N, C-alpha and C positions, 0 to 999 in steps of 0.2 A: 771147587764143593758143589754140588749139586742141590739145586734149588728145589722145594717143596712143591707141589701143586696146591693150592686151595681154591676147594672147593666153593664157591657161592649159591647161596640157594637164589633160583629167578624171582625177580621184582618186575610186578606189574606197571606197566609206563604211565607215567599220568595222564597221559591223553587220552588214552582209552577208560581211565578208572574215571578219570574227570568226566568222560563222556558218560557214566551212569549216574554220578555222584550226584551232580545238580539235578538230572531230573527225580530221585530220590527224594531232596530235598524240597521240590516243588511240590512232593508228591503229601510228603508231610505238611507243607506250607498248606494246603490247599484243603484238605482234609477235613479242618472245622469249616471251610466256608460253608457249606450249603446244609444249615440246620446242623453241625456237625458229624456230615455223612450218614446222620439216623435217619434214612430215608430208603426206601428199595432202590433208587435208580440213584442215587449218592453211593450209595454202598456196594452196587455191583459197578459201578466206573471203576471206585478205588478198588477193588479185589483184580479188575479188567489189567489196570494200570500197574497192579504191583505184581502180576503172574507176568505179562508184558517186559516191566525189566528183567524178572529171576530168569525167564525163558534168553532176553538177550546174552545176560551174565553166563546164562549154562550153554549157550552155544561158544561163545568166547573159551570158555574155559576147554571145550569140546575139539576147538579147531588149535588152541595154545597150548594144552598139555594141562594134565593135575595141577605142574608147577606153578602154574598162574594163582592157584586158591588160595588166598591172604591166611586163613584159618582153615585149618581139615576138621574132618568130621571129626574123626580120632579124640581130637580135644575135647568135645562135646556130647562122644559118644551117649550117656547114659541121661540127660536132657534129652538129646534128640530120640531116642527108642522110649523114652515114652511118651514124650510129644505125639511121636508117628503112631505109636498103640493106641492113642485116645484119639487122634483121628481115623483110623481104621474102624476101631469101634461104633464111634458118629457112624462111618456108612454103612455099617452093619445094619445097626439102628434105621437104618432111613428103608434098607431094602426088602423084600418080600423073601427073605430066605431064612428065617428059621422057621421051625416047627410051630404047626398052629398052635400049640401049647402054651409055645412062650408068649404068640402076639399078648400084645393087649387088649383086653374084653371088648373093649371098643370095636374092635372091628368085627366081632361075633353078633355084638349088635344092630350094627350096622347091616351086615351083611340078614339078617334076621328081618329088619326093616324093607328090607331091598327085594327080598325074598330071592336070591342068587348068593350064592358064597364068591367071598373077598378073597382075594391074598394078604392077609393080615402083615403086622411088622412089628417091630418092639415100640416104634416113635405112634404116637398118636396124631402126629402131622407129621410124614416124612416130607413135604415140602419144605414144610418150616425149617426140618431137620435139616436138612443140605444146605438150604439158605444162613443157617449158621455156620455151615459146614465152610463154603465159600469162604466167609466172612474171616475166621479163624486160619486158613491157610490163609489168608491176603496176608497178615497179620506174622502171620510165620513168615512169610516173602521179605516181608518188609525188615526183620528181624536179620534173616539172614544175608542180605545185602548192606544193611547197617554195619553187622559182623565182618564183610568183609571187605565194605570199601574201605570204613574209617579206621582201617589198621594202618593206614598211612598215619604218622602223628600232624602230618599236615593238613590233611583231611577231617582228623578228631578236631584241630582246632578250629576250623572252617563251619564242622559241625555246631561246636559248642556256641561259636558265635550267630549259628544261623537259629538253632532253637529261640535263645535270648531273644532276637529280634523279633522269631515268628508271634511267641509269645505279646512282645509291646508291642506289634502293630494290632494285634487282634484286643490288649489291655487297652490300646487308646483309642479305638472303634468303640467297645464298652464303655468307655469315660464317656465317649461324645455323645452317645445315646442316651446315656444314664441322664447326664445332665442337661441335657436336649427335651427334657419329659419322658424317655426311657418309653416309647410308645411303640417300637419295629424294632424290628428282627430280621433284617435285612430288606426284601420288600416285602414282609409279612405285617402286618401288627401283631402285636404281642397278645396272645391269649393266655398266659402264665407269669407268674412272677412279675408282675407291673412294677414290684417295689425294690426289686434286687435287678441286680446286675450281674446280664448272662452272655453279653458279645454277641457271636454266632451260635449261642447253643438255646435251646430251648428249655433246658435244665437248669441252674442256678449251679445243683449241686454237682452237677456233673463238668459245668465251665471253672468251678472250683479247684476240682482234680488239674486242670487242664494246666489252669495258671500256677498251680503250685508247682506242677511239671516243670512248666516253665521258667520259675523263679527259682529254680533251685540251679540252673545252668545259668540262668542272668546272673544271679549272685555271687557264683565261680568266674565268669567272665569280666566280673567287675570289680570285686579283688585282686585279681591276676592284671591288673590295669595298673596298680599301686603297691603289689605287694614288697616289690625291688624295694621300694624306698623303707621295708621296715627292716631292713637288715642293713643298710649302709653306715658306715660310721661318720654320723652328722647329729649334732647338738637337737634334742628332743622334738624342742619349740621349732626348727627347721627344717624337719623330717615331716611333721603335722603342715607346717605351709606348702611342701610341695606335694604330699598327698591330696590337701585342699584344691589347690590349683590345678593337679594330675583331673582329679572327679567333674572337675568345674568347666575343662577345657577340654583337652586332647579326648577326655574320655564321657565327654557329655552323654553321648549315644547310651553306654551302657549305663551312667546313670539314671539314666531317663528311663530305659526299658526297665531297669529292675522296680524303679520305684514306683510305675507306672502298674507293673504286675502285682506288686505289695499291697498296694490303694484298689485296685482292681478286685483282687484276692476278698478284701473285707468287706468289698461293698458287694458282694455276693451272699451275705447273711448266713452263708452258710457252715452250720455250726461245726460238722463230722471233717466237712471239706475245712476250714480253716485251722481245725485239731490239727488232722494229720498232716498238715501242708508245715504247720509250724513244729509237732515233732522231728518230719524231714527234716524240714531247715537248722533248728539248732542239730540234730546229728550230723547232716553237711558241714556243718562248722567245725563238728570237732572232730570227724575223720580228717576234715581239710590241714588243720592246725598240728595234728599228729602227723600230717602225709607231710608236709612243710617245714615242720620240727620250728615250731612258731613258740618261740619264749613265753612263758607264764603269764608274765606281765603283757605283752603283747596278746596274748589269748582273752584275758579278762579282759582286755578294754574294747577288744574287737566286741567281745558278748556282751559287755555294757552299753555299748556304741548301737549294738544289732535290737535287744532288749528294748530301747529307749527309742529308737525309730519305730519299730514295731508299736509300742506303746502309744506314742503320739498316733501315727497313722489311724490305730484303733478308737481313738479320744475323739480326733477331727471327722472321720468318717464311719465310722461304726455303731451309727446310731440303731439300723437295722440289725446289727449283730446283736445289741446289746438288749435290743428287745425280745429278741428270738429267746436268748439267754435266760432272759427274766421271764419265756413262756407267755409274752403278752402278744402272741400271734395266731393265725387259725390252721399254724403245720399242723403235719400228719401226727398224728400222739403216740405216746409212747405206749398208751394202750392196746390202740391197732396196730403198731407194729407187732409187740408180743403175741396177740392174736395171728397175724401172719406167720410170725415165723411156727405158732405152735400147729396151725393147721399143717404146713410146709414137712414140719415132722413126723404129722402124722400122713401125709401123700408118701412122704420115704420110705416111710415103713413098709406100703402095700408093695412096692417093687426096690428094694435096698441094692441090689444085684445088677440089674438090665439098666433100670431108670424107664423113664417115660419118651426120651428121646431129646437129641439137644434144639433146644431153642424152642421149647414147647411148654413153657411155665404158663402162659395166658392160657393154652388151650385146657390146662390140667386144675388150674387152683378152681376155676369156676364149681366145677364138682366139690371141692372141700373148701371153698368159702363159706364159714358160719355166719346166721344170721344177726350175729350180735359184733357182728365187723360193720363197721359205717359206712351206708350207701354213697358219700361224699365223695369218694374215690375211688378210682379205676384200679387196680392192683392185676398188670399184666407182668410186674417185675415182684420177687420178693424182697426187694431191697434188704437182702444181704447173698451177695455174690456165691458163699461158698454153698448154703443151703441151696438155694437154687439149682449149683452145678449138681448136688448131689442128689434133686430129683431127678433132672433130666438126664446125665450122664450114668447115674447109678455111684455107690458110692466109691468102687476102687477104683474106675476110672476118673472122677471126680479128684481122690488122692491124686491117680498118676498124673493129672495135671496140674497139679498145686505143685507136688513135688520137681517135676520140670522145669516150673518157673523159681523155684525156690533155690535150686542146683544152680540155676544160671546168678542169681543174686550171690550164692556162696564164691563165684568165681570170681563174679566181682571183689567181696570182700577179703578173698585170698589175696587179689590185686594189689590190696594192700599191704599186704607184707612181702610178695613177690617183689614187687618194682621200687626202685631205691628213687625215680623220677616220675612225672607225671601217674601218682596214685589219686588225682582229681578225678577223672570219670571214673576209678574205681567205685569212689566213693558218691558220686552222683548215682550209679547204678544201685546202690544200697538205699541211698536215702529214699530213692525214687519207688523202688520195694516195699518200703517201710509205708510210704505215703498211702499206695495203692492197695499195699495190703490193709492197712488200718481202714481206712474209707470202704475199701470193702467188705468190712464187718456191719456197716447200718445203710449203703446205698448200692448202686450199680454201674457208678463209673463207668469201672473197666469195660462196664458191655455197651458204650459209647462209641462208633467206632472210632474218630478223630480222638479220641483219649486212646484207645488200644493201640493207635497207631503209634502216636505219641511216646507211647511208653515199649513199647516194641524197637521202636528208632533209638530209645536213648540206651534199652539195653545191651542191644547190637551194638552200639560205641565205646558200653561202660567194661562190656567181655570183650571186646577184642583191644582195648589199652591194659588189659589186666594180668597182660604176661609181658615181661621185661622185651625193649627193642631189640636185644640180641637173639630174639626168639621170634623174630619177626611172620617168617615164614618156616613151613613144613613141610 
């Protein structure tokens, strides 16, 4: 009988993949260190490193052939098309190539003041727009590398553990600083949020989002340490003893990482950050239980345990959160935010289609700032990502950017039905999108490079694992 030839898909050797996998992990780990990379030099270095890693990956694909691509472009055609169109539009905004009638009026005023003609652009600040594009492309590079490198299940497991450990390390640093006076951010004396934990971040709300994303991964890593004890054929008391012994011995590092992240999150005192993180946390537990086919009693017991732990930690360490929920602090008031949102909407009405240029909010808002707005605060961001994007990009481009991200989350959500095993990563991707999506309604955490880098990496991991392992390459 004639044997049939079996054609197998090419596989990237682990050595070549590891050589890019660990530098990518290092880049994600170092991004929060220099004030969350929210300064020009760290942001530029972050973009340089991300671009370098992507270039190395592209050279290897070019030399080894397209068969070495773990996830092809065709699988994410529409998200990539939409994102590419937005990136191209941002470049158009910054270039002086549009008709003069389309250019922002500020260029006409500047030309009149200087007494010479100026080549105008759609952006009121082309340099800021190009800088914003650089940051956005660096996040896209990290997503793409995570998508390709984490298709290997071994790498996916390592990536999950790495995020939990990275988050635990920054939480430990934040707790150490908090309980020793809370006066420093690295080598700088704290100049804001002296009563809240912010680790290496300046803004406690941004750190809350970062800690929440890490907590999602740490929770799954923690549960995986004792998950197999839930289904073994042993008496309930014996299983409980085995679980307790595991989480306080062999899995002690996982336990500490999850607990430190949870305590650090509460000590930030960020109302929106904590609420968004907890919503994502419980959504993760629900999808995780569904993916693992956990029995109803076990799921109920786990939910009660999780709620009890959260309640105890909030009671013991959440005095700042409690006071903020009671409105006893001097944080930005709801009235101020409402005024800012209203003024931003007025600005959007003036340029609904073309926008004022990506990353130009601080330049534009000064012209629309009403006198009724409190002078105590400097508003360089709208504290509402969707409104800010609509003003800077124009409504069509802002919608395209948001839809491209939602399509990635949809791919992760479909992974909960497509896969029989390893649905955990898909659940993390959905929960992470819920977290950043909710928090973006009231703050700007996703505009902080360290947070955006972590989210991009998590989404690359989640989407890459949303297809069954039988379709590992295409």
